[in-house]
C-alpha positions as CSV (number, residue, x, y, z in Angstrom):
1,M,-12.4,39.2,62.7
2,M,-13.6,39.0,59.1
3,E,-17.1,37.5,58.7
4,L,-17.2,34.3,56.6
5,N,-18.8,34.5,53.2
6,K,-20.4,31.0,52.9
7,Q,-21.3,31.5,49.2
8,E,-17.7,32.6,48.3
9,I,-16.3,29.6,50.3
10,T,-18.7,27.2,48.6
11,E,-17.7,28.5,45.2
12,S,-14.1,28.1,46.2
13,V,-14.7,24.5,47.3
14,N,-16.5,23.8,44.0
15,A,-13.7,25.4,42.0
16,A,-11.2,23.3,44.0
17,Q,-13.2,20.2,43.3
18,D,-13.3,21.0,39.5
19,Y,-9.5,21.7,39.6
20,I,-8.9,18.3,41.3
21,Q,-11.0,16.6,38.7
22,A,-9.1,18.3,35.9
23,L,-5.8,17.3,37.5
24,K,-7.0,13.7,37.8
25,E,-8.0,13.7,34.2
26,L,-4.5,15.0,33.3
27,E,-3.0,12.3,35.6
28,N,-5.0,9.6,33.6
29,E,-3.6,11.1,30.4
30,V,-0.1,10.8,31.8
31,K,-0.8,7.2,32.8
32,S,-2.1,6.5,29.3
33,A,1.1,8.1,27.8
34,E,3.3,6.0,30.2
35,K,1.4,2.9,29.2
36,Q,1.8,3.6,25.6
37,I,5.5,4.1,25.9
38,E,5.9,0.9,28.0
39,T,3.6,-1.2,25.7
40,S,5.2,0.1,22.5
41,A,8.7,-0.5,23.9
42,C,7.8,-4.1,24.8
43,E,6.3,-4.7,21.4
44,A,9.2,-3.2,19.6
45,E,11.7,-5.2,21.7
46,K,9.8,-8.4,21.0
47,L,9.7,-7.6,17.3
48,I,13.4,-6.9,17.2
49,K,14.2,-10.2,18.8
50,E,11.8,-12.1,16.6
51,S,13.0,-10.5,13.3
52,F,16.7,-10.9,14.2
53,S,16.1,-14.5,15.2
54,N,14.3,-15.2,12.0
55,L,17.0,-13.4,10.0
56,L,19.8,-15.3,11.7
57,Q,18.1,-18.5,11.0
58,D,17.4,-17.6,7.4
59,I,21.0,-16.4,6.8
60,K,22.4,-19.5,8.5
61,Q,20.3,-21.8,6.4
62,T,21.0,-19.8,3.2
63,L,24.8,-19.9,3.8
64,E,24.7,-23.6,4.7
65,N,22.8,-24.3,1.5
66,R,25.2,-22.2,-0.6
67,Q,28.2,-23.9,1.1
68,Q,26.8,-27.3,0.2
69,I,26.2,-26.2,-3.4
70,L,29.8,-25.0,-3.7
71,L,31.2,-28.2,-2.2
72,Q,29.2,-30.3,-4.5
73,Q,30.5,-28.3,-7.5
74,I,34.1,-28.9,-6.2
75,H,33.4,-32.7,-5.9
76,K,31.9,-32.8,-9.4
77,V,34.9,-31.0,-11.0
78,R,37.3,-33.1,-9.0
79,D,35.7,-36.4,-9.9
80,K,35.3,-35.4,-13.6
81,S,39.0,-34.4,-13.8
82,L,40.4,-37.3,-11.8
83,N,38.7,-40.2,-13.7
84,P,40.7,-39.8,-17.0
85,L,43.9,-39.3,-15.0
86,R,43.3,-42.5,-13.1
87,D,42.7,-44.3,-16.3
88,C,45.9,-42.9,-17.7
89,R,47.8,-44.0,-14.5
90,N,46.4,-47.5,-14.8
91,V,47.7,-47.7,-18.4
92,I,51.2,-46.5,-17.3
93,L,51.3,-49.0,-14.4
94,T,50.2,-51.8,-16.8
95,K,53.1,-50.8,-19.2
96,I,55.5,-50.8,-16.3
97,D,54.5,-54.3,-15.3
98,N,54.8,-55.5,-18.9
99,T,58.1,-53.8,-19.5
100,Q,59.5,-55.2,-16.2
101,E,58.4,-58.7,-17.3
102,F,60.2,-58.2,-20.6
103,K,63.3,-57.0,-18.8
104,D,63.3,-60.1,-16.6
105,L,62.8,-62.3,-19.6
106,A,65.7,-60.7,-21.5
107,S,68.0,-60.9,-18.4
108,N,67.2,-64.6,-18.0
109,A,67.9,-65.2,-21.7
110,I,71.3,-63.7,-21.4
111,K,72.1,-66.2,-18.6
112,D,70.5,-69.2,-20.3
113,S,70.0,-69.1,-24.1
114,R,67.6,-72.0,-23.8
115,L,65.0,-69.6,-22.3
116,Y,65.2,-67.3,-25.3
117,N,61.9,-67.0,-27.3
118,A,62.5,-65.0,-30.4
119,A,58.8,-64.3,-31.2
120,A,58.0,-63.1,-27.7
121,F,61.2,-61.1,-27.5
122,E,60.4,-59.2,-30.8
123,R,56.8,-58.5,-29.7
124,N,57.8,-57.0,-26.3
125,M,60.7,-55.2,-27.8
126,S,58.4,-53.3,-30.3
127,A,56.3,-51.8,-27.3
128,L,59.3,-50.2,-25.6
129,G,59.1,-47.0,-27.6
130,S,55.4,-46.3,-27.1
131,L,54.7,-43.9,-24.2
132,P,51.1,-43.0,-23.1
133,E,50.0,-39.3,-23.5
134,V,50.0,-37.5,-20.2
135,P,48.5,-34.0,-19.8
136,Q,50.7,-31.2,-18.5
137,L,49.9,-29.6,-15.1
138,K,48.7,-26.4,-16.9
139,E,46.2,-28.5,-18.8
140,V,44.5,-30.0,-15.8
141,P,42.1,-28.2,-13.4
142,Y,43.5,-26.3,-10.5
143,I,40.4,-26.1,-8.3
144,S,40.0,-22.9,-6.3
145,Y,37.3,-20.8,-4.5
146,Q,36.8,-17.1,-4.8
147,Y,34.3,-14.6,-3.7
148,E,33.9,-10.8,-4.0
149,S,35.2,-9.2,-0.9
150,A,33.0,-6.1,-1.8
151,V,29.9,-8.2,-1.5
152,Y,31.1,-9.6,1.8
153,K,31.6,-6.1,3.0
154,D,28.2,-4.9,1.7
155,I,26.5,-7.8,3.6
156,V,28.4,-6.9,6.8
157,D,27.7,-3.2,6.4
158,S,24.0,-3.9,5.7
159,C,23.8,-5.9,8.9
160,K,25.4,-3.1,10.9
161,T,22.7,-0.7,9.8
162,L,19.8,-3.1,9.7
163,G,16.6,-1.7,11.3
164,S,16.1,1.5,13.2
165,V,14.3,2.6,16.4
166,Q,11.9,5.6,16.1
167,S,10.3,7.4,19.0
168,I,7.4,8.3,16.8
169,A,6.3,7.5,13.3
170,P,7.1,10.1,10.7
171,V,3.4,10.6,9.8
172,Q,0.4,10.7,12.1
173,I,-3.4,11.0,11.7
174,A,-4.4,14.6,12.4
175,W,-8.2,14.6,12.0
176,L,-11.0,12.1,11.6
177,I,-14.1,14.0,10.4
178,E,-17.4,12.1,9.9
179,K,-19.2,12.6,6.6
180,P,-22.3,11.0,5.1
181,G,-21.5,7.3,5.1
182,S,-17.8,8.1,5.2
183,I,-14.9,9.5,7.2
184,L,-12.5,12.1,6.0
185,V,-9.0,11.2,7.3
186,E,-6.3,13.9,7.3
187,F,-2.7,13.1,8.2
188,M,0.4,15.2,8.7
189,S,4.1,14.6,8.8
190,V,6.1,14.8,12.0
191,E,9.4,16.6,11.8
192,Q,12.4,14.3,12.3
193,E,16.1,15.4,12.2
194,D,17.2,12.2,10.6
195,K,14.7,12.5,7.7
196,L,15.6,15.5,5.5
197,T,13.9,14.1,2.3
198,D,10.3,14.8,1.3
199,I,7.5,12.3,1.6
200,Q,6.7,10.7,-1.8
201,E,3.4,9.0,-0.9
202,F,1.2,8.0,1.9
203,R,-0.5,4.6,2.7
204,L,-3.7,4.6,4.6
205,Q,-5.3,1.5,6.1
206,K,-8.6,0.8,7.9
207,A,-9.8,-2.0,10.1
208,Y,-12.9,-2.8,12.0
209,L,-13.1,-4.6,15.3
210,N,-14.7,-8.0,15.6
211,D,-14.4,-11.2,17.6
212,G,-11.8,-12.5,15.2
213,G,-9.3,-9.7,15.8
214,I,-8.2,-6.7,13.9
215,F,-7.6,-7.0,10.1
216,Y,-6.2,-3.9,8.3
217,Q,-6.6,-3.4,4.6
218,D,-5.4,-0.7,2.3
219,C,-7.9,2.0,1.3
220,Y,-5.5,4.6,-0.1
221,I,-2.0,4.9,-1.5
222,G,-1.0,8.2,-3.1
223,P,0.6,11.7,-2.6
224,E,-2.5,13.5,-1.0
225,S,-2.4,14.1,2.7
226,Q,-6.1,13.4,3.1
227,Y,-8.6,10.8,1.9
228,L,-12.4,10.3,2.1
229,V,-13.0,6.7,3.2
230,R,-16.4,5.8,1.7
231,D,-18.9,2.9,2.1
232,L,-18.7,2.7,5.9
233,Q,-21.3,1.2,8.1
234,I,-23.2,3.7,10.3
235,N,-22.1,3.7,14.0
236,Q,-19.5,1.1,13.3
237,H,-16.1,1.8,14.9
238,Y,-13.2,1.7,12.5
239,L,-9.4,1.9,13.2
240,F,-7.2,3.9,10.9
241,R,-3.4,4.0,10.6
242,V,-1.1,5.6,8.1
243,C,2.6,5.3,7.0
244,C,4.6,6.9,4.3
245,K,7.4,6.4,1.8
246,F,10.2,9.0,1.4
247,E,11.7,10.0,-1.9
248,G,14.4,7.6,-3.0
249,S,13.2,4.9,-0.7
250,S,11.5,1.6,-1.6
251,T,10.3,0.8,1.9
252,W,7.4,2.0,4.0
253,S,7.9,3.8,7.3
254,S,6.5,2.5,10.6
255,W,2.8,2.9,11.2
256,S,1.2,5.8,13.0
257,I,-0.7,5.3,16.2
258,P,-4.0,3.7,15.3
259,Q,-7.0,6.0,15.9
260,S,-10.7,5.0,16.1
261,A,-13.6,6.8,14.5
262,K,-17.2,6.2,13.4
263,T,-19.7,8.1,11.3
264,T,-23.3,8.7,12.5
265,I,-24.4,10.3,9.3
266,K,-26.3,8.2,6.8
267,P,-24.9,7.8,3.3
268,Y,-26.3,9.9,0.5
269,N,-29.5,8.4,-0.8
270,W,-32.4,9.2,-3.1
271,K,-36.0,9.7,-2.1
272,E,-38.4,7.0,-3.1
273,N,-40.1,7.9,-6.4
274,S,-42.5,5.8,-8.4
275,S,-40.9,7.0,-11.7
276,Y,-37.4,5.6,-10.7
277,I,-35.9,2.3,-9.9
278,L,-33.6,2.6,-6.8
279,R,-30.9,0.2,-5.9
280,N,-28.0,-0.2,-3.4
281,E,-29.7,1.4,-0.4
282,N,-31.2,4.0,-2.7
283,R,-27.8,5.2,-3.9
284,I,-28.3,4.2,-7.5
285,A,-31.2,5.6,-9.5
286,K,-32.5,4.7,-13.0
287,P,-35.7,6.1,-14.6
288,S,-38.4,3.5,-15.0
289,D,-40.0,5.1,-18.1
290,E,-39.5,7.9,-20.6
291,C,-41.6,10.5,-18.8
292,T,-39.8,11.1,-15.5
293,G,-39.8,14.0,-13.1
294,I,-37.1,15.5,-11.0
295,L,-35.5,13.0,-8.5
296,Y,-34.5,14.5,-5.2
297,S,-32.4,13.3,-2.3
298,N,-34.1,11.9,0.8
299,G,-34.0,15.2,2.6
300,P,-31.4,17.9,2.6
301,Q,-28.1,16.1,2.9
302,F,-25.4,18.3,1.5
303,Q,-23.8,21.2,3.5
304,V,-20.6,23.2,3.8
305,G,-17.5,21.0,4.3
306,Y,-19.1,18.0,2.5
307,S,-18.4,16.5,-0.9
308,I,-20.7,14.5,-3.1
309,E,-19.9,12.5,-6.2
310,F,-22.3,11.6,-9.0
311,V,-21.1,8.6,-11.0
312,F,-22.7,7.9,-14.4
313,L,-23.2,4.2,-14.8
314,E,-25.3,4.3,-18.0
315,C,-25.8,7.1,-20.5
316,D,-28.0,8.1,-23.4
317,A,-26.5,9.4,-26.6
318,K,-28.7,12.4,-26.3
319,L,-27.3,14.7,-23.5
320,E,-29.6,17.7,-23.5
321,K,-32.0,18.2,-20.7
322,T,-30.3,15.7,-18.4
323,F,-29.1,17.5,-15.2
324,I,-27.5,16.7,-11.8
325,G,-26.8,19.2,-9.1
326,L,-27.8,20.8,-5.8
327,S,-30.8,22.9,-4.7
328,F,-32.3,24.5,-1.7
329,H,-35.7,23.3,-2.7
330,C,-37.3,19.9,-3.3
331,S,-40.8,21.0,-4.4
332,M,-40.1,22.1,-7.9
333,F,-41.4,19.8,-10.6
334,T,-40.1,21.5,-13.7
335,L,-36.6,22.5,-14.7
336,E,-37.6,26.1,-15.4
337,A,-38.9,26.4,-11.8
338,L,-35.9,24.6,-10.4
339,M,-33.3,26.8,-11.9
340,N,-33.4,29.5,-9.2
341,D,-31.4,28.8,-6.1
342,S,-29.8,25.8,-7.7
343,F,-26.4,24.8,-8.9
344,L,-26.8,22.4,-11.9
345,I,-24.6,20.6,-14.4
346,E,-26.1,19.5,-17.7
347,A,-24.9,16.3,-19.3
348,T,-23.5,18.4,-22.1
349,G,-21.0,19.9,-19.6
350,D,-22.8,23.3,-19.3
351,V,-22.9,24.9,-15.8
352,Y,-26.0,26.7,-14.5
353,V,-25.8,28.8,-11.3
354,N,-29.1,30.3,-10.2
355,G,-30.5,29.8,-13.7
356,I,-27.6,31.6,-15.4
357,K,-25.6,29.6,-18.0
358,K,-21.9,30.1,-17.4
359,S,-19.3,30.4,-20.2
360,T,-17.0,27.8,-18.7
361,R,-18.0,24.2,-19.4
362,L,-17.1,20.8,-18.1
363,P,-16.5,17.7,-20.3
364,E,-19.6,15.9,-21.7
365,M,-20.9,13.1,-19.6
366,H,-20.2,9.5,-20.6
367,V,-20.3,6.1,-18.9
368,G,-17.8,6.3,-16.0
369,S,-17.9,10.1,-15.7
370,K,-17.7,11.3,-12.1
371,V,-18.9,14.8,-11.1
372,C,-17.7,15.8,-7.7
373,F,-19.2,18.8,-5.8
374,T,-17.2,20.3,-2.8
375,C,-17.7,23.6,-1.0
376,E,-15.9,25.6,1.5
377,L,-17.0,28.6,3.5
378,L,-15.8,32.1,2.4
379,N,-17.7,34.2,5.0
380,E,-21.0,34.0,6.9
381,S,-23.2,34.2,3.8
382,K,-21.0,32.9,0.9
383,I,-19.4,29.7,-0.1
384,L,-16.9,28.6,-2.7
385,M,-18.4,25.8,-4.8
386,N,-16.0,23.5,-6.7
387,V,-17.1,21.1,-9.3
388,E,-14.7,18.6,-10.9
389,C,-15.3,16.2,-13.8
390,D,-12.7,14.2,-15.7
391,G,-9.8,16.3,-14.5
392,K,-11.4,19.7,-15.2
393,Q,-12.6,22.0,-12.4
394,V,-14.8,25.0,-12.2
395,T,-15.2,27.2,-9.2
396,Y,-17.9,29.8,-8.4
397,D,-19.1,31.9,-5.4
398,W,-22.6,31.1,-4.2
399,S,-24.8,32.6,-1.5
400,M,-25.1,30.1,1.4
401,S,-24.4,30.1,5.1
402,S,-22.6,27.4,7.1
403,D,-25.9,26.2,8.6
404,D,-27.8,25.8,5.3
405,K,-28.4,22.4,3.8
406,M,-29.2,21.4,0.3
407,Y,-30.9,18.7,-1.7
408,F,-29.1,16.9,-4.4
409,L,-31.1,16.1,-7.5
410,A,-31.2,14.6,-11.0
411,N,-33.4,15.0,-14.1
412,F,-33.1,12.6,-17.1
413,N,-34.3,12.9,-20.7
414,S,-34.9,9.2,-21.1
415,S,-34.8,5.8,-19.3
416,K,-31.3,5.1,-20.6
417,W,-29.5,6.8,-17.7
418,K,-28.3,5.4,-14.4
419,V,-26.5,7.5,-11.7
420,M,-25.0,6.6,-8.4
421,V,-24.3,9.1,-5.5
422,E,-21.5,8.6,-3.0
C-alpha cells in the first residue's frame, strides 16, 4: 500500500479550496449577470408601457383637438353660408305671401266690382315682375373634408416601427483610467448586425452619488472615442455612461451600462512660492513682482501616460524669456541651468529639448492659448513627447523610462502673466 504524502494531500486540499473559491466567485458573477438581465428587462418593459401609454394619450388628445378644430371650421363655413340664403328665402316667402294676397284681391274683385281698389291693384301689379336674385348651386359652398392618405399611411407605418429592443447598447465604456484630478474614459462600439452605418459622434455623461439620487450631466459630445474628464474631487465615486449617434440619424442610441470610478491622484498644482500669487487650489499662478524665479510643481507629478495642459489667462506683449514645460529637476534657479534634461516651450513658440532649440515652432502664446503635453512609451528608456498648441503639434523622442516622474514649471519675464494647469 502506497504511503500517504501529507504535504501533497494538504497542497491538494488547499488547491481544491482555492478552486472552490474561484468557482463561487464565478457563480456570483453569473448571478450578477442574471440580475442585470432580469432588472434591465423589467425596467425596459416598464418604460415601454409608460412611453406607449403616454403616446396613446397624447395622440388621442391631439386627434380629438384636431377633430374639434375641423368641426368648428365646418360650423363656421356652414353658418356663414346659410345666413344670406336664409335671408333670401325670407324675402321670397314674403313676396309669395304678398302675391297671394294680391291674387285673392283680384279674384274677389272679379266676383264683386265694389271690392276693386284701383290704386292698390296698380301697386301690387307692378311688383309681380320683380324676382329676388338667388345664387346657383355651383356658387354656394359644398362643404367637404379631405386628408392626405399618404400622411395617414406614414403615421401608421411610423407606429408599426416605433421603438426597438436592444440586447446591449451599441457603445460601451471600455476603460476608466485615473489621472491627476481627472479620469480618462475610453469607449468602444459593439458590433451589431442591424447597424451597418458608422458612428457619427459620442455623448458622455457623468454623475456622482448623493442622498438626493443620481443626476447625470453631459461632459463630452464629439467624434473622439475617449475623453479626459477633469475637475473631479479626489476619492469621490463618479458614474459614467455613454451613447452614440449614427450617421444619418438625429436620435441618440440607448445608454451603455453605467460604470463607477474615482481618482486618488491629486490635481496638478504649483508649489508655494513667495514670488507668485497662487489661486484655485494652487492651479493658477501669477507673478507678484517683476523679478520672479522659476515656479515648479508641488513635487514630480507628470509621467508616462499622463497629459497636462497649460492655459494662458493673461499675457504680456513681450514674449521672450517666458517658458513653460517639464523637467526632471526642481533645484535649478536660472534658465541656463534648467535647459538640460528639460522640455521647454517659449512664449514665442520656440521649442527647446535638452537645451537645443528646434527648427519646428508652435504658434505664439496669447490670451486663451492652451499648450498640451502628452507622452507615450516607445521602449524601456524612450518616450514620444507630443506638444499641441492652437491646432499645431510637434513630436519628439525623449529619454525617459516608464517609472520616471517630472516636474512641470514656468518662468515669466514680467508680472503681466497668468497661467493655469489642468
